[in-house]
C-alpha positions in Angstrom: 295.9 230.1 34.6 292.4 230.0 34.9 290.2 226.9 36.2 289.7 224.3 33.3 286.1 224.3 31.9 285.5 220.5 33.2 286.5 221.6 36.8 284.1 224.7 36.7 281.3 222.6 35.5 281.9 220.2 38.1 281.8 223.0 40.8 278.7 224.7 39.3 277.3 221.4 39.1 277.7 220.5 42.8 276.6 223.7 43.8 273.3 223.7 41.8 272.4 219.9 43.2 273.2 221.3 46.5 270.4 224.0 46.0 268.0 221.6 45.2 268.8 219.2 47.8 268.6 222.4 50.5 265.1 223.4 48.7 263.7 219.7 49.1 265.0 219.5 52.9 264.3 222.7 54.1 261.1 224.0 52.0 259.2 224.6 55.1 261.8 226.3 57.0 262.9 228.5 53.9 259.3 229.4 53.3 259.3 232.9 55.1 262.5 234.0 53.8 261.9 233.3 50.2 258.3 235.1 50.9 260.6 237.6 52.3 263.0 238.2 49.4 260.3 238.2 46.9 258.4 241.1 48.8 261.8 243.2 49.0 262.4 242.4 45.5 259.2 243.6 44.2 259.4 246.6 46.3 262.9 247.7 45.9 262.1 250.0 42.7 259.7 251.9 44.9 262.2 252.4 47.4 264.5 253.5 44.6 262.2 255.9 43.4 261.9 257.5 46.8 265.7 257.6 47.2 265.8 259.5 43.7 263.0 261.9 45.7 265.6 262.6 48.3 264.7 260.0 50.7 267.6 257.9 52.5 267.2 254.4 52.1 266.1 253.9 56.1 263.5 256.7 55.3 262.2 255.1 52.0 261.9 252.0 53.9 260.0 253.2 56.7 257.4 255.0 54.4 256.9 251.5 52.4 256.9 249.5 55.8 254.1 252.0 57.1 252.0 252.2 53.8 252.2 248.4 53.7 251.0 248.2 57.4 248.3 250.4 56.6 247.0 248.5 53.4 247.2 245.1 55.5 244.9 246.3 58.3 242.2 247.7 56.0 242.4 244.4 53.8 242.2 242.3 57.0 239.1 244.4 58.2 237.4 244.8 55.2 238.4 242.6 52.5 239.6 238.9 54.1 236.1 238.6 56.1 234.0 238.9 53.1 236.2 237.1 51.0 236.3 234.1 53.3 232.3 234.3 54.0 231.8 234.2 50.0 234.0 231.6 49.4 232.1 229.4 52.0 228.7 230.4 50.8 229.9 229.4 47.1 230.6 226.2 48.2 227.8 225.7 50.2 225.8 226.7 47.1 226.8 224.3 44.7 224.7 221.4 45.0 222.0 224.2 44.7 223.2 225.3 41.8 223.7 222.1 40.0 220.0 221.1 41.0 218.8 224.2 39.6 220.6 223.6 36.3 219.4 220.1 36.3 215.7 221.3 36.6 216.4 223.9 33.8 217.7 221.1 31.6 214.9 218.8 32.6 212.3 221.4 31.6 213.6 222.4 28.3 215.0 218.9 27.3 212.6 216.2 29.4 213.7 213.5 26.7 217.2 213.9 27.9 217.1 214.4 31.7 214.7 212.7 34.2 214.9 211.9 37.7 216.7 208.7 37.1 219.0 209.6 34.4 222.4 209.4 34.5 223.2 213.0 33.4 221.0 214.1 36.3 222.6 212.2 38.9 225.8 213.2 37.6 225.0 217.1 38.2 223.7 216.4 41.7 226.9 214.5 42.4 229.2 217.0 41.0 227.5 219.6 43.1 227.7 217.3 46.2 231.4 216.8 45.3 232.2 220.5 44.8 230.9 221.3 48.3 232.7 218.3 50.3 235.9 218.6 48.4 235.7 222.4 48.5 235.1 222.4 52.3 238.0 219.6 52.7 240.4 221.7 50.6 239.7 224.6 52.7 240.0 222.9 56.1 243.1 221.2 54.7 244.7 224.5 53.4 244.0 226.2 57.1 245.2 223.1 59.1 248.3 223.1 56.8 248.7 226.7 57.0 248.5 226.6 60.7 251.1 223.7 61.0 253.4 224.5 58.5 253.1 228.7 58.6 252.0 229.6 62.0 250.9 232.8 63.1 254.4 234.2 64.0 256.0 233.1 60.6 253.2 234.8 58.8 252.9 238.1 60.8 256.3 238.5 62.0 259.1 236.5 60.5 258.2 237.2 56.7 257.6 241.2 57.4 261.0 241.5 59.5 262.8 239.4 56.6 261.2 241.7 54.0 262.3 244.9 55.7 265.9 243.9 56.3 266.3 242.7 53.0 264.8 246.0 51.6 266.9 247.9 53.4 270.0 246.3 52.7 269.2 245.2 48.9 271.8 247.4 46.9 274.7 246.2 49.6 273.5 242.9 49.1 273.8 243.0 45.3 277.2 244.9 45.3 278.5 242.2 47.5 277.3 239.3 45.3 279.1 241.0 42.7 282.5 241.3 44.1 282.0 237.5 44.8 281.6 236.9 41.1 284.6 234.9 39.4 286.3 237.4 37.7 286.8 235.5 34.2 283.2 235.2 34.1 282.1 238.4 35.8 281.1 240.2 32.5 279.0 237.4 31.4 277.4 236.9 34.6 276.2 240.7 34.9 274.9 240.3 31.4 272.8 237.4 32.1 271.7 238.6 35.7 270.7 241.9 33.8 268.7 239.9 31.3 267.0 238.0 34.2 266.3 241.0 36.3 264.6 242.5 33.4 262.5 239.2 32.7 261.4 239.2 36.3 260.9 242.5 36.8 258.4 242.6 33.6 256.7 239.5 34.7 256.6 239.6 38.4 256.4 243.2 39.0 254.3 244.0 35.8 252.3 241.2 36.1 251.7 241.3 39.4 250.4 244.9 39.2 248.3 243.9 36.2 246.8 241.1 38.2 245.9 243.4 41.2 244.6 246.2 38.9 242.5 243.6 37.1 241.1 241.7 40.0 240.2 245.0 41.6 238.5 246.0 38.7 236.4 242.8 38.5 235.6 242.4 42.1 234.4 246.2 42.4 232.3 245.9 39.1 230.8 242.8 39.5 229.9 243.3 43.5 228.5 246.9 41.9 226.2 245.2 39.5 224.8 243.0 42.5 226.5 239.7 41.6 226.4 237.5 44.8 230.0 236.2 44.8 231.6 238.8 42.9 234.7 239.2 45.5 235.5 235.7 44.9 235.2 235.8 41.4 237.4 238.9 40.8 240.0 237.3 43.0 240.1 234.1 41.2 240.3 236.4 37.8 242.6 238.5 39.1 244.9 235.5 40.1 244.9 233.7 37.0 245.5 236.7 34.8 249.3 236.1 34.7 248.5 233.1 32.0 247.2 235.2 28.9 243.6 235.1 28.5 243.0 232.1 31.2 242.0 234.7 33.8 239.5 236.4 31.5 238.0 232.9 30.5 237.7 231.5 33.7 236.6 234.4 35.7 234.1 235.2 32.9 232.8 231.8 32.8 232.2 231.5 36.3 230.6 235.1 36.6 228.3 234.4 33.8 227.5 230.9 35.5 226.6 232.7 38.7 224.9 235.6 37.3 222.4 233.2 35.0 221.8 231.1 38.1 221.0 234.5 40.4 219.2 236.5 37.7 217.2 233.9 36.3 214.1 234.2 38.5 213.0 230.6 38.5 209.9 229.3 36.5 206.7 231.1 36.0 203.5 229.1 34.8 201.2 230.8 32.5 197.5 230.2 32.6 197.6 228.4 29.3 200.4 225.6 30.8 203.0 226.9 28.9 206.1 227.2 31.4 208.3 230.4 30.7 211.4 231.6 32.5 211.9 235.2 33.8 215.4 236.3 33.2 217.4 239.4 33.7 219.3 239.5 30.5 220.4 242.9 31.1 222.5 241.9 34.1 223.8 239.0 32.6 224.9 241.2 29.5 226.6 243.4 31.8 228.5 241.0 33.6 229.7 239.7 30.5 230.6 243.2 29.2 232.4 243.7 32.5 235.0 240.9 31.1 235.0 241.8 27.8 236.1 245.3 29.0 238.8 244.2 31.4 240.3 242.0 28.7 240.4 245.0 26.1 241.8 247.4 29.1 244.6 244.3 29.7 245.6 243.8 26.2 245.9 247.3 25.0 246.6 249.3 28.1 247.9 247.5 31.0 249.9 244.6 29.5 251.6 246.9 27.0 252.6 249.4 30.0 253.2 247.3 32.9 254.6 244.1 31.3 255.9 244.9 28.1 256.2 242.7 24.8 259.6 240.9 25.5 258.9 239.3 28.9 260.7 236.1 27.6 258.4 233.7 29.6 256.1 231.7 27.5 252.7 230.5 29.2 253.4 226.8 28.7 256.9 226.7 29.7 255.7 228.7 33.0 252.8 226.7 33.6 255.3 223.5 33.1 258.0 225.3 35.8 255.0 225.7 38.0 253.9 222.2 37.9 257.4 220.6 38.2 258.7 222.8 41.3 255.2 222.7 42.6 255.0 218.7 42.8 258.3 218.3 43.9 259.4 221.1 46.2 255.7 221.8 47.3 254.6 225.5 47.7 258.2 226.6 48.2 258.9 225.2 44.9 256.2 227.2 43.2 257.5 230.5 44.7 260.8 229.7 43.0 259.6 228.3 40.0 258.9 231.7 38.3 262.5 233.1 38.9 264.3 229.6 38.1 262.3 229.6 34.6 263.2 233.0 33.8 266.8 232.2 34.6 267.0 228.9 32.6 264.9 230.8 29.8 267.9 233.4 29.7 270.8 230.9 29.8 269.0 228.9 27.1 269.1 232.1 24.7 272.4 232.7 25.6 273.5 229.0 24.8 271.6 229.3 21.6 273.1 232.8 20.9 276.6 231.3 21.1 275.5 228.0 19.3 274.8 230.4 16.4 277.9 232.1 16.4 280.0 228.8 16.6 281.5 226.6 13.9 279.4 223.9 14.8 276.5 225.9 13.5 277.9 227.7 10.8 280.5 225.3 9.4 282.8 226.4 6.7 280.9 229.6 6.1 281.9 230.5 9.6 285.8 230.3 8.7 285.8 233.4 6.4 288.9 234.3 4.8 
């Protein structure tokens, strides 16, 4: 005789509450293990492909590990220092950009802006706030990272956890399958398969799209000569997982920076007319880079790597990130996407069962 539904709900509810409590209490401790599991999940298809080519699981894991170490060393030597220096330069240049923008508006619209106007003072305060708050944010992030996630955790524990989980991933999945309640195993396998498909489409697919677009934007903007091209490309690629938002934020930031960089200041003609010398061609190229990126993303990258049936609505994703991030911190943001995908699959399953029930169909569902 199976366990009554009420008892099952009680046990599953206790398990869910225990999971949330553990996540809240041990968030900082669980962080390297959550990161390691995410990396192993992301790289598991690569290991499976290498196994299909004839490699053993140990050899496949070794190849992936050596490749990851090589990429990390190259990034640490070439990309990270430039990214940090450009970020610091952008923050320190914010007041000057605000002042230049205020001067431009003052010259074009002298009746709206003067030295004592509220708008002029607001622009100056915005620039100073960005500089001070940006520096404080970087210092806080670095100090928090140093206190909560020390160097040993970042560079030793996470890679070790990732390697061990990647090496034993298939065995873990098989062991979990053996522990499933026998009466509900088929349904759980079905829901787990749908959750895995959703996560694979979003995390692996969207992660690849973000990496490709971020690299494209950074390389193209630096090729044009934009001063903070690497930072803009990093920001645009990072936010690409929300449709259109990455291109909008990155494009607006890049065009604004291009305007300040390629606007060569004020030229006073002999007759007293004030004109501006602007390299409009470079500004147009910067805008064209994001137009090309958006077209490639919508027509090539997203259909190929993500697909059309992701099952994660952007609003639902933002809501999950906000809620779990505010309650559980950074660890909550990491688990927000898998939990959002899981809840979405379960809700669709409940709606499917509801549509098949007599509660929805009424007398028409009784048939003959």
